[in-house]
TIRO-2110 file (N, C-alpha, C; in Angstrom, 1 decimal):
// TIRO-2110
-150.3, 0.8, 113.9, N, 1, A
-148.7, 1.1, 114.4, CA, 1, A
-148.1, 0.7, 113.0, C, 1, A
-146.8, 1.8, 112.3, N, 2, A
-146.4, 1.7, 111.4, CA, 2, A
-145.0, 1.4, 111.6, C, 2, A
-144.5, 1.6, 110.6, N, 3, A
-142.7, 0.9, 110.2, CA, 3, A
-142.0, 1.7, 111.5, C, 3, A
-141.5, 3.3, 111.3, N, 4, A
-141.3, 4.2, 112.0, CA, 4, A
-141.1, 3.7, 113.3, C, 4, A
-142.9, 3.6, 113.9, N, 5, A
-143.1, 3.4, 115.3, CA, 5, A
-141.8, 2.0, 115.4, C, 5, A
-142.3, 1.2, 115.0, N, 6, A
-141.7, -0.2, 115.4, CA, 6, A
-140.0, -0.2, 115.2, C, 6, A
-139.3, 1.1, 114.2, N, 7, A
-138.3, 1.2, 113.9, CA, 7, A
-137.4, 1.8, 115.1, C, 7, A
-138.4, 2.3, 115.5, N, 8, A
-138.6, 3.6, 117.4, CA, 8, A
-138.5, 3.6, 118.1, C, 8, A
-139.2, 1.9, 118.9, N, 9, A
-139.5, 2.0, 119.8, CA, 9, A
-138.3, 0.8, 119.6, C, 9, A
-137.7, -0.2, 118.9, N, 10, A
-136.8, -0.8, 118.8, CA, 10, A
-135.6, -0.1, 119.2, C, 10, A
-135.1, 1.1, 118.3, N, 11, A
-133.9, 1.3, 119.0, CA, 11, A
-134.0, 1.7, 120.4, C, 11, A
-135.1, 2.3, 120.7, N, 12, A
-135.1, 2.8, 122.3, CA, 12, A
-134.5, 0.7, 123.2, C, 12, A
-135.1, 0.2, 122.4, N, 13, A
-134.7, -1.3, 123.4, CA, 13, A
-133.7, -1.4, 123.8, C, 13, A
-133.2, -1.7, 122.5, N, 14, A
-131.7, -1.7, 121.7, CA, 14, A
-130.8, -0.7, 122.5, C, 14, A
-131.1, 0.6, 122.9, N, 15, A
-130.2, 1.4, 124.1, CA, 15, A
-130.6, 0.8, 125.3, C, 15, A
-131.5, 1.2, 126.2, N, 16, A
-132.1, 0.3, 127.0, CA, 16, A
-131.1, -0.7, 127.6, C, 16, A
-131.7, -1.9, 126.4, N, 17, A
-130.6, -3.1, 126.8, CA, 17, A
-129.0, -2.7, 126.9, C, 17, A
-128.2, -2.4, 125.6, N, 18, A
-127.3, -2.0, 125.4, CA, 18, A
-126.4, -0.8, 127.3, C, 18, A
-127.7, 0.1, 127.5, N, 19, A
-127.1, 0.8, 128.4, CA, 19, A
-126.7, 0.2, 129.9, C, 19, A
-127.9, -0.9, 130.2, N, 20, A
-127.4, -1.6, 131.3, CA, 20, A
-129.0, -0.8, 132.3, C, 20, A
-129.9, -0.5, 131.9, N, 21, A
-131.2, 0.0, 131.7, CA, 21, A
-132.3, -1.2, 132.3, C, 21, A
-132.4, -1.5, 131.3, N, 22, A
-132.8, -3.3, 131.6, CA, 22, A
-131.8, -4.3, 131.5, C, 22, A
-131.9, -4.8, 132.2, N, 23, A
-130.9, -5.9, 132.7, CA, 23, A
-131.0, -7.6, 132.2, C, 23, A
-130.5, -7.8, 130.9, N, 24, A
-130.5, -9.5, 130.4, CA, 24, A
-131.7, -8.9, 129.4, C, 24, A
-132.1, -8.6, 128.6, N, 25, A
-133.5, -8.6, 128.4, CA, 25, A
-133.1, -8.9, 126.6, C, 25, A
-133.8, -8.5, 125.9, N, 26, A
-133.9, -9.4, 124.6, CA, 26, A
-134.9, -8.0, 123.8, C, 26, A
-134.0, -6.9, 123.4, N, 27, A
-134.3, -6.0, 123.2, CA, 27, A
-136.1, -6.2, 122.1, C, 27, A
-135.8, -7.3, 121.0, N, 28, A
-137.0, -7.4, 119.8, CA, 28, A
-138.4, -7.7, 120.8, C, 28, A
-138.0, -8.4, 122.2, N, 29, A
-139.6, -8.8, 123.0, CA, 29, A
-139.6, -7.7, 123.9, C, 29, A
-138.2, -6.6, 124.6, N, 30, A
-138.7, -5.5, 125.3, CA, 30, A
-139.8, -3.9, 123.9, C, 30, A
-139.2, -4.0, 123.0, N, 31, A
-140.1, -3.4, 122.0, CA, 31, A
-141.1, -4.2, 121.5, C, 31, A
-141.6, -4.9, 121.1, N, 32, A
-143.1, -5.6, 121.2, CA, 32, A
-143.5, -5.4, 122.1, C, 32, A
-143.3, -5.4, 123.4, N, 33, A
-144.2, -5.5, 124.5, CA, 33, A
-144.4, -4.1, 125.2, C, 33, A
-143.3, -3.2, 124.6, N, 34, A
-143.8, -1.5, 125.3, CA, 34, A
-144.4, -1.8, 123.7, C, 34, A
-144.6, -1.5, 122.4, N, 35, A
-145.6, -1.2, 121.3, CA, 35, A
-147.0, -1.9, 121.7, C, 35, A
-147.1, -2.7, 122.3, N, 36, A
-148.3, -3.4, 122.6, CA, 36, A
-149.0, -3.1, 124.2, C, 36, A
-148.5, -2.4, 124.5, N, 37, A
-149.1, -1.7, 125.9, CA, 37, A
-149.2, -0.5, 126.1, C, 37, A
-148.5, 0.5, 124.4, N, 38, A
-148.9, 1.6, 124.0, CA, 38, A
-150.4, 1.3, 123.1, C, 38, A
-150.5, 0.7, 122.7, N, 39, A
-151.5, 0.4, 121.5, CA, 39, A
-152.9, 0.0, 123.2, C, 39, A
-152.3, -0.6, 123.8, N, 40, A
-153.3, -0.7, 124.8, CA, 40, A
-154.3, 0.5, 125.8, C, 40, A
-153.4, 1.3, 125.7, N, 41, A
-153.1, 2.3, 126.2, CA, 41, A
-154.6, 3.3, 125.6, C, 41, A
-155.6, 3.8, 126.2, N, 42, A
-156.3, 4.8, 125.4, CA, 42, A
-155.4, 6.3, 124.2, C, 42, A
-155.1, 6.8, 123.8, N, 43, A
-154.6, 8.3, 123.1, CA, 43, A
-155.5, 8.7, 123.5, C, 43, A
-154.3, 9.9, 123.3, N, 44, A
-155.1, 11.5, 123.7, CA, 44, A
-154.4, 12.2, 122.7, C, 44, A
END
């Protein structure tokens, strides 16, 4: 994972939290979880 991937994930998580798509979550934790899930999936 590079810095750009992390920045994009954090920006998306912040957007989701701010718009209410994800209720009351910490955007840093949300971004980290999404990155971990993306890494766990085999890339095609």
